[in-house]
N, C-alpha and C positions, 0 to 999 in steps of 0.2 A: 464041941470039937470044932476046931478051926480047919476049914478046908481051903486050900489054895487052888485057884484055877489058873492054869498056865494059858496065857493068851498068845496065840501065834502072831508074831509081828511080821507083817508083810514087808518083804525086802524090796527095795527099788530094783527094777530090772537092770541087768548088767549092760553097760554101754557097748555099742557095737565095736568090733575090732578096729583099731586105728588104721587109717589109710597108710599104705606104704609111702615112704618119703619120696618126693620128686627127685630124680637124679640131677646132680649139679651139672649145669651146662645144657640141660634140655630146653628146647624151644617150647614155650607155652603161650597159650592164648587166654585172655581174660574173658570169662563168660558170665561174670557177675553183672549186677544192675547199677552199681554206683556210677553216676554220670561223670564225676571228676576223674575216676580211674579209667573209664571208657575213653574219655578225651585224651588222656595220656597215652594210652595204647593205640588209639586211632585205627583199630581194626587190624593192626599188625601184631606179630608175635614178639614176646619178650624172651629173656633168658633167665633161668634159675641160677642165682649167684651162690646161695648158701642154703643148704638144707638143715644146718645145725641151729635151728631156732625152736620156738615153742612147738609142741606137737600140734599139727593141724595148720601150721603157718609156713610160709617160705618167703625168702627175700628174692625179689624178681627185679631185673633191670629192664625197663621199658625199651622200645625200639630205638629211641634217641640215645640211650646209654648214659644220660647225665647224672642219674642217681639210682638208688634202689628203693623199692617199696615193699613193706611187709604186707603180704596178701594171704588170705585164707586159702588153703589148698583146694577146698571145695569149689572155689571160684576160678580155678585154673584148669585148663585142659592141655595135655601134652600134644603137640602137633609135629614135633621133630625129635630126632635122637640126640642124645647128649654128645657134646663135642668134647673129645678127650685131649 
């Protein structure tokens, strides 16, 4: 007689809930460790331009405002309210 044994397949743990998107126009500070990005921000806050990007990313305009940078949201900290 053939006996089948069902093996329990362990499932990968579910990922944590995604972070809420940063509000457009919010002042943010870069808290990551990338030297090139730290130089661009120079210790000042930037502004979130567009939150419609890949989950976990935001487009941010640095203090000089010459361009936008895609930055992971975990490397940003909100320091001011969104400008409407």
